[in-house]
C-alpha positions in Angstrom: 126.3 122.0 66.1 125.2 122.3 69.8 125.4 120.0 72.7 124.8 116.3 72.2 123.7 113.6 74.6 123.7 109.8 74.8 120.2 108.7 75.8 119.2 105.4 77.5 115.5 104.7 77.3 113.5 102.8 79.9 113.5 99.7 77.7 117.4 99.7 77.7 117.8 101.0 74.1 120.6 103.5 73.8 120.7 106.4 71.3 124.0 108.3 70.9 124.8 111.8 69.9 121.2 113.2 70.2 121.1 117.0 69.6 120.0 119.1 72.6 117.5 120.8 70.3 115.8 117.4 69.8 115.2 116.9 73.6 112.7 118.4 76.0 112.5 118.2 79.8 110.5 115.4 81.2 107.1 116.5 82.3 106.3 115.5 85.9 102.6 115.2 86.6 101.2 118.0 88.8 100.2 115.5 91.4 103.5 113.7 91.5 104.4 113.1 95.2 100.9 114.1 96.3 100.5 110.9 98.4 103.4 110.0 100.7 104.3 106.4 101.4 102.0 105.0 104.1 99.1 107.3 103.2 95.6 105.8 103.6 93.8 106.2 100.2 91.1 104.8 98.1 91.7 103.4 94.6 89.1 103.8 91.8 88.1 100.3 90.6 85.1 101.2 88.4 84.5 104.8 87.3 81.1 104.0 85.8 79.7 102.7 89.1 82.0 104.9 91.2 83.5 102.0 93.2 86.5 102.8 95.4 88.5 100.4 97.5 90.7 101.2 100.5 94.4 101.0 100.0 97.7 102.2 101.4 100.5 103.8 99.4 103.6 101.6 99.3 105.8 103.5 96.9 105.9 106.8 95.0 107.5 106.8 91.5 109.1 109.7 89.7 106.6 109.4 86.9 103.8 110.3 89.3 102.4 106.7 89.7 102.1 104.8 92.9 102.4 101.2 94.2 99.5 100.3 96.5 98.3 97.5 98.7 94.6 96.9 99.1 93.4 96.8 102.7 90.8 94.1 102.2 93.0 91.3 100.9 96.6 92.6 100.8 96.8 92.5 97.0 99.5 94.8 95.6 99.2 96.8 92.5 102.0 98.7 90.8 102.1 102.0 88.9 98.6 103.2 89.7 97.8 106.6 88.1 97.3 109.5 90.5 93.9 110.3 88.9 92.7 106.9 90.2 93.6 107.6 93.8 91.8 109.8 96.4 92.0 110.5 100.1 90.2 107.8 102.0 86.8 109.3 102.8 85.5 106.7 105.2 87.2 104.6 107.9 87.3 101.0 107.0 85.0 98.8 109.0 86.7 95.6 110.1 84.5 92.4 110.1 83.0 91.3 113.4 85.7 88.6 114.0 88.4 91.3 113.8 86.5 93.5 116.3 86.0 90.6 118.7 89.7 89.5 118.6 91.5 92.8 118.4 89.2 95.6 119.4 87.2 94.1 122.3 88.9 96.5 124.8 87.1 99.4 123.1 83.6 98.4 124.1 81.4 95.9 125.9 81.1 92.5 124.0 77.3 92.8 123.6 77.4 96.4 122.2 78.6 95.1 118.8 75.3 93.7 118.0 
């Protein structure tokens, strides 16, 4: 008999005396760690209509998933697959009230029309 291990599964179940030959290394997705915390990304909402929404990476998990916060309303989503995230392709356009209150120093007030 070879090496044996005690295993604790993610649901808390424990299995004792598991033969090393019955185990295999955990596969880490190729894209794991691709997006660092704070990265500006887009999240795929509808693959049929190709709808993407701006988000920011909040956390990176060892399983290759990400926690994100949507830029438009601050909603958080946990464990989003890497295949549903891409680099943000367009800068987000804030609504006029945001421009007038926080970005007025960038241009003349009448040039926003």
